[in-house]
C-alpha positions in Angstrom: -27.0 39.6 21.7 -29.9 42.2 21.6 -27.6 44.8 20.1 -27.8 42.9 16.8 -31.5 43.3 16.5 -31.4 46.2 14.1 -28.5 44.9 12.0 -29.4 43.9 8.4 -28.0 40.8 6.7 -28.1 39.4 3.2 -28.9 35.9 4.6 -30.2 34.7 7.9 -29.9 31.0 8.8 -32.6 30.6 11.5 -33.7 27.9 13.9 -30.8 25.4 13.2 -28.1 24.0 15.5 -24.6 25.2 14.7 -21.7 23.0 15.5 -19.3 25.3 17.4 -15.8 24.7 18.6 -15.4 25.3 22.3 -12.4 26.9 24.0 -11.3 23.5 25.2 -11.2 22.2 21.7 -14.4 20.2 22.0 -17.4 20.6 19.7 -21.0 21.4 20.7 -24.3 21.8 18.8 -25.8 25.1 19.9 -29.2 26.6 18.9 -28.1 29.9 17.4 -28.9 31.9 14.3 -26.3 33.1 11.7 -26.4 36.5 10.2 -24.4 36.5 6.9 -23.3 39.4 4.6 -20.5 39.9 2.1 -19.7 36.2 2.1 -18.8 36.2 5.8 -20.5 35.3 9.1 -21.3 38.6 10.8 -23.3 37.6 13.8 -24.0 34.5 15.9 -27.1 35.2 18.0 -30.8 35.4 18.3 -32.0 37.2 15.1 -35.4 38.1 13.6 -36.5 37.2 10.0 -37.1 40.9 9.1 -33.3 41.5 9.6 -32.4 39.7 6.3 -33.2 39.8 2.6 -33.3 36.0 2.6 -34.1 33.6 5.4 -33.0 30.0 5.4 -35.2 28.1 7.8 -33.0 25.4 9.4 -35.3 24.0 12.1 -34.3 20.4 12.7 -31.0 20.8 10.8 -27.4 21.0 11.8 -25.0 23.6 10.4 -21.4 22.6 10.0 -18.3 24.6 8.7 -17.9 24.0 5.0 -16.6 20.5 4.5 -13.4 20.0 2.3 -12.3 17.0 0.3 -8.5 17.2 0.1 -8.0 14.4 -2.5 -9.9 14.2 -5.8 -9.0 13.3 -9.4 -11.3 15.2 -11.8 -9.5 14.0 -15.0 -9.4 17.3 -16.8 -7.5 17.9 -19.1 -7.2 14.9 -21.3 -9.5 12.3 -19.7 -12.8 14.2 -19.8 -14.8 11.2 -20.8 -14.3 10.0 -17.2 -14.9 13.3 -15.4 -14.2 17.0 -15.8 -13.9 20.0 -13.4 -17.6 20.9 -13.9 -19.1 17.4 -13.3 -16.6 16.6 -10.5 -17.4 19.8 -8.5 -21.1 19.4 -9.2 -21.0 16.0 -7.5 -19.0 17.5 -4.6 -21.6 20.2 -4.1 -24.5 17.8 -4.2 -22.6 15.7 -1.6 -22.2 18.7 0.9 -18.5 19.5 0.0 -17.6 23.2 -0.4 -13.9 22.9 -1.6 -11.7 20.3 -3.2 -7.9 19.7 -3.7 -7.4 18.2 -7.2 -4.6 15.8 -8.1 -2.0 16.2 -10.9 -2.3 12.9 -12.8 -4.2 14.4 -15.8 -3.1 14.5 -19.4 -0.8 16.3 -19.5 0.3 15.9 -15.9 0.2 19.1 -13.8 4.0 19.6 -13.5 4.6 23.2 -14.6 3.4 26.7 -14.1 1.7 26.5 -17.5 -0.1 23.3 -16.6 -1.4 24.9 -13.3 -2.5 28.0 -15.1 -4.4 25.9 -17.6 -6.3 24.1 -14.8 -7.0 27.5 -13.1 -8.4 28.8 -16.4 -10.5 25.7 -17.0 -12.0 25.9 -13.4 -13.0 29.6 -13.7 -16.7 30.0 -13.9 -17.1 26.2 -14.3 -16.3 24.9 -10.8 -19.3 24.5 -8.5 -17.1 24.4 -5.4 -13.9 26.2 -4.4 -10.7 24.5 -5.7 -7.0 24.1 -5.5 -4.6 22.0 -7.5 -1.6 19.8 -6.6 1.6 19.9 -8.6 3.1 16.6 -9.4 6.7 16.0 -8.5 8.6 14.4 -11.5 12.3 13.8 -12.1 12.2 16.7 -14.6 10.7 19.5 -12.4 12.6 18.9 -9.1 14.7 22.1 -9.4 11.6 24.2 -9.9 9.3 22.8 -7.2 10.1 25.6 -4.6 8.8 28.3 -7.0 6.0 26.2 -8.3 4.5 25.3 -4.9 3.8 28.9 -4.0 1.9 29.7 -7.2 -1.7 30.9 -6.7 -4.2 28.0 -6.7 -1.5 25.4 -5.7 -2.2 23.4 -2.6 1.2 21.7 -2.6 3.3 19.0 -4.2 2.3 15.4 -4.7 4.7 12.4 -4.9 3.6 9.1 -6.4 6.0 6.4 -5.2 4.1 3.5 -6.8 3.3 3.0 -10.5 0.2 3.6 -12.6 0.9 7.3 -12.9 3.1 7.6 -15.9 5.9 10.3 -15.7 4.9 11.3 -12.2 6.6 8.2 -10.7 9.4 9.2 -8.3 10.6 5.8 -7.0 14.3 6.1 -6.1 15.4 7.4 -2.7 17.8 9.9 -4.2 15.1 11.5 -6.3 12.7 11.5 -3.3 15.4 13.1 -1.2 15.8 15.8 -3.8 12.1 16.6 -3.9 12.0 16.9 -0.1 15.1 19.1 -0.1 13.4 21.9 -1.9 10.4 24.1 -0.9 8.7 24.3 2.4 5.1 23.2 2.0 3.8 19.8 3.2 4.3 17.2 0.5 1.5 14.7 -0.1 2.7 11.1 -0.8 1.1 8.0 -2.3 3.1 5.3 -0.5 3.4 2.0 -2.4 6.9 0.6 -3.1 7.4 0.5 -6.9 10.1 -2.1 -6.7 8.0 -4.5 -4.7 5.0 -3.9 -7.0 7.1 -4.9 -10.0 8.6 -7.9 -8.2 5.1 -9.2 -7.3 3.2 -8.4 -10.5 3.4 -12.0 -11.8 1.0 -12.9 -9.0 -1.9 -11.2 -10.9 -0.4 -11.3 -14.4 -0.6 -15.1 -14.2 -4.2 -15.1 -12.8 -6.3 -13.0 -15.1 -9.8 -12.0 -13.8 -8.9 -12.6 -10.2 -9.4 -9.1 -8.8 -9.6 -10.6 -5.2 -5.7 -10.9 -5.6 -5.4 -7.1 -5.8 -4.6 -6.7 -2.0 -2.2 -9.7 -2.3 -0.2 -8.1 -5.1 -0.3 -4.7 -3.4 0.3 -6.2 0.0 0.9 -4.7 3.4 4.6 -4.8 3.0 4.3 -2.8 -0.3 2.6 0.0 1.6 4.6 -0.2 4.8 8.0 -0.2 3.1 7.2 2.9 1.1 5.7 4.7 4.1 8.8 3.9 6.2 11.1 5.0 3.4 9.4 8.4 2.9 9.3 9.1 6.6 13.0 8.4 7.0 13.7 10.8 4.1 11.3 13.4 5.6 13.3 13.2 8.8 16.7 13.5 7.0 15.5 16.6 5.1 13.2 18.0 7.9 10.4 18.2 5.4 6.7 17.8 6.6 4.7 15.0 4.9 1.1 14.2 4.3 0.6 10.4 4.0 -2.3 9.8 1.7 -5.0 7.0 1.9 -3.3 4.8 4.5 -4.8 1.3 4.4 -3.0 -0.9 6.8 -3.0 -1.4 10.6 0.8 -1.7 10.5 1.2 1.7 8.9 -1.1 3.4 11.4 0.9 1.7 14.3 4.1 3.1 12.7 2.7 6.6 12.0 1.3 7.2 15.5 4.9 7.9 16.5 5.7 10.1 13.5 3.1 12.8 14.1 5.7 15.6 14.5 6.5 15.3 10.8 3.5 13.5 9.3 -0.2 14.3 8.8 -2.3 11.2 7.9 -5.3 10.6 5.6 -7.6 7.7 5.2 -10.7 7.3 3.0 -14.3 6.4 3.7 -14.1 3.3 1.4 -11.3 1.8 3.5 -13.3 2.5 6.6 -16.5 1.0 5.1 -15.6 -1.8 2.6 -13.8 -5.0 3.4 -12.0 -7.8 1.4 -12.8 -10.4 0.3 -16.6 -9.5 0.4 -16.2 -6.3 -1.7 -14.4 -8.0 -4.5 -17.0 -10.8 -4.6 -19.8 -8.3 -4.7 -18.4 -5.5 -6.8 -15.6 -7.1 -8.8 -13.3 -4.5 -10.4 -15.6 -1.7 -9.1 -13.9 -2.3 -5.8 -10.4 -2.1 -7.3 -8.3 0.9 -6.2 -4.8 1.7 -5.1 -3.9 1.1 -2.4 -6.4 -1.7 -2.1 -9.4 -2.4 0.1 -8.2 -4.8 2.7 -9.6 -7.3 5.2 -11.5 -6.5 8.4 -8.3 -6.5 10.6 -7.1 -3.5 8.7 -10.4 -1.7 8.7 -10.5 -2.0 12.5 -6.9 -0.7 12.6 -7.9 2.3 10.6 -10.9 3.0 12.9 -8.6 2.8 15.9 -6.3 5.4 14.3 -9.4 7.6 13.7 -10.4 7.3 17.3 -6.9 7.7 18.7 -6.2 10.9 16.7 -3.6 9.4 14.4 -5.7 10.3 11.4 -5.9 14.0 10.6 -8.1 14.2 7.5 -10.4 12.2 5.4 -10.2 12.4 1.6 -12.4 10.6 -0.9 -9.7 9.8 -3.4 -12.4 10.3 -6.0 -10.9 8.6 -9.1 -13.6 7.8 -11.7 -13.4 5.4 -14.6 -16.3 4.5 -17.0 -18.1 1.2 -16.5 -16.7 0.0 -19.8 -13.2 0.6 -18.6 -13.9 -1.1 -15.3 -15.3 -4.1 -17.2 -11.9 -5.0 -18.6 -10.4 -8.2 -17.3 -8.3 -7.7 -14.2 -5.4 -6.6 -14.0 -6.0 -4.6 -17.2 -9.0 -2.9 -15.4 -8.1 0.5 -14.1 -7.9 1.2 -10.3 -10.1 3.9 -8.8 -13.7 4.6 -7.8 -16.0 7.6 -7.3 -16.3 9.1 -3.8 -16.5 12.9 -3.6 -20.3 12.8 -3.6 -20.6 10.0 -1.0 -17.9 10.9 1.5 -20.3 13.0 3.6 -23.3 10.6 3.7 -21.1 7.6 4.4 -19.3 9.3 7.2 -22.6 10.8 8.7 -23.8 7.2 8.7 -20.8 6.2 10.7 -21.6 9.0 13.1 -25.1 7.7 13.4 -23.7 4.2 14.2 -21.5 5.7 16.9 -18.2 5.1 15.2 -17.2 8.8 15.6 -18.7 12.0 16.9 -20.0 14.8 14.6 -17.3 17.0 16.1 -14.6 14.5 15.1 -16.0 14.3 11.6 -15.8 18.1 11.3 -12.2 18.0 12.5 -11.3 15.5 9.8 -13.2 17.3 6.9 -13.0 21.0 7.8 -11.0 22.1 10.9 -7.8 20.0 10.3 -7.6 20.6 6.6 -7.9 24.4 7.2 -5.3 24.3 9.9 -2.8 22.0 8.1 -2.9 23.9 4.7 -3.4 27.4 6.1 -6.9 28.2 4.7 -8.0 31.5 6.2 -11.5 31.9 7.5 -12.4 28.2 7.1 -12.8 25.2 9.4 -15.1 26.5 12.1 -18.2 28.6 12.5 -17.4 32.0 14.1 -17.8 35.7 13.5 -15.6 36.7 10.6 -15.3 33.2 9.1 -16.2 32.6 5.5 -19.8 31.7 5.0 -19.1 28.4 3.3 -21.3 25.9 5.2 -22.6 22.4 5.0 -26.1 21.9 6.3 -27.1 18.4 7.3 -30.0 16.4 8.7 -28.3 13.9 11.1 -31.6 11.9 11.3 -32.5 11.8 7.6 -32.6 8.3 6.1 -31.7 8.0 2.5 -30.3 5.5 0.0 -27.3 6.2 -2.1 -28.1 5.4 -5.8 -26.2 5.5 -9.1 -29.0 7.8 -10.3 -28.1 10.5 -7.8 -24.4 10.4 -8.8 -23.3 13.4 -10.9 -20.0 11.9 -12.0 -19.7 11.3 -15.7 -18.8 7.7 -14.8 -22.3 7.3 -13.5 -21.7 4.8 -10.7 -20.8 4.4 -7.0 -19.5 1.4 -5.2 -22.1 2.4 -2.6 -25.1 2.1 -4.9 -28.0 0.7 -2.8 -26.4 1.7 0.6 -28.9 2.9 3.1 -27.5 5.7 5.3 -28.7 7.8 8.2 -27.5 11.4 8.0 -27.6 13.5 4.7 -26.3 16.8 3.3 -29.4 19.0 2.9 -27.7 22.2 1.6 -24.3 23.5 0.7 -23.5 27.3 1.0 -20.7 29.0 -0.9 -19.7 32.7 -0.3 -22.8 33.2 1.9 -25.3 31.9 -0.7 -27.2 28.7 -1.1 -25.5 26.7 -3.9 -27.3 23.3 -3.3 -30.5 22.6 -1.5 -32.5 19.3 -1.3 -30.5 17.5 -4.0 -30.9 20.5 -6.4 -28.2 22.8 -7.6 -29.0 26.5 -7.2 -27.7 29.3 -9.5 -24.5 29.4 -11.4 -21.0 27.9 -10.6 -19.6 30.0 -7.7 -16.3 28.2 -7.0 -13.2 30.3 -6.5 -9.5 29.4 -6.1 -8.6 28.7 -2.5 -6.2 31.2 -0.8 -3.4 29.7 1.3 -1.5 31.5 4.1 2.0 30.5 3.3 
C-alpha cells in the first residue's frame, strides 16, 4: 500500500468504510481510502490528504458502489406537467441513485429509433444521473426490435401485457411470441393478464370511489396467469426475461424454479406498504399497477428477497399530480413517486434487520450491472467507475413531501421516519449531491452496455 504514497489524485475519499465484494461473493465493510482520477477508482489503500486536490472526509460514513434504479417513468416527452428528465433525475440524485433506466410509456411512446434519439437529445446536459431508455414493444415495431434494441442508450425492450399503456399493449400470445422471437437482449415484462382485467373491470366500475377494491380487480390470478404465459413463451423461444414489479407470493413461488430464464424485480412499496391499511390511509395515492397487496404477499416477497429469487429492486417511479390522483377511483391514475425514496426506505429495512447492506447493494448495483452488462459498475475496485453512493447507516431522518424533487410534489412515504440515509452521490469521480444539496451542473451521461 505504501507505494501509493506519492501518487496524486483528483479526489480522495478518506476515513470511510467501503463495502467491498469478497472473493467468496460476500460483502464486507472495510476501512480504506479511495484515490480517484479521470472518473475511475485508481487506488484502494491508506492515503494522505496532500495526495489529492480535493478531500472528501467520510469518517463515520459507508461508501457503496453507485446505486441504480432500473425502473422509472419520467414522463418526458408529452407529460412534463407530471415530471421531466431534469426533475426526475434530480430526485434520483438527491436519493442516492447514480443511474436510471427510463420506461417507454411517454407521449409519443418510445417505439422507434427517432423516439429514442429524441429522448437522448432531451437528456443531454439536463440529466443529473446517468441514464438509459427502454424501447416499447408494439404490434407495429416487432419486425424492427432486433435493430432497435442495440441502439446507443437503449437498455432493452419492454412489454406491457396489461392495459393502461395505450398502443404499447401486447396482449395476444402470438404477438408476444413474435416479440420474443427477435433480438437477444433480456426483455422486461409488466405481467398482468389483459383479458382477465377486462373481464373483471365491472367490479370497480360499479363501485366508484372504492380504491380498496384495486387489488381485487387486479387480483393474484391476473398477475400469475400473465407471468406463467410469458415464461412459457420465453421457454418456447429461448428468450431471457426480466419480470417487473412482482407482487404476489404465488408468482415468487413459481419464479423460483424459472431462474435459468428469468430475472425478477420487486419494489420497495410492495415490501413496505400493505392492504387494506394503505388504501384507508392514502386513498388513491396508494393506487398502482400491479397493486399493493395484503401482508401475506408482503411476507412472500420478503421470503423471495431472502432466498435469492429477487435479483433487483426498482422503484417503478410513476408520478401523477395530486389533482390527477384526486379523481374518483377508478378514473384516478395508477402510479406513485419512488426514485428518491428507494434508498432511504431500503436502508431502513437494513437497519431493521430485514436484509444485509451487502444484499441491498446486490439488488441495486451489482446485479443490475451484471444482468445488463454495465462495464465498471456494481462494485468498488481498482479500475471501476467512480460513481458512488455515500450513506450514513445510523442517520435518522424523516421523509417529507418538502424534500421530494418530483414535479408531482408528493410521496406515499411522507412522514415516514427512517434510519439510514444517502449523504452524498458521486458521478464520474465528482461530488454531485451532498447533504441534501445538488452540487454543480448536470453530469449524467448515457449508459454503455456490453452487448
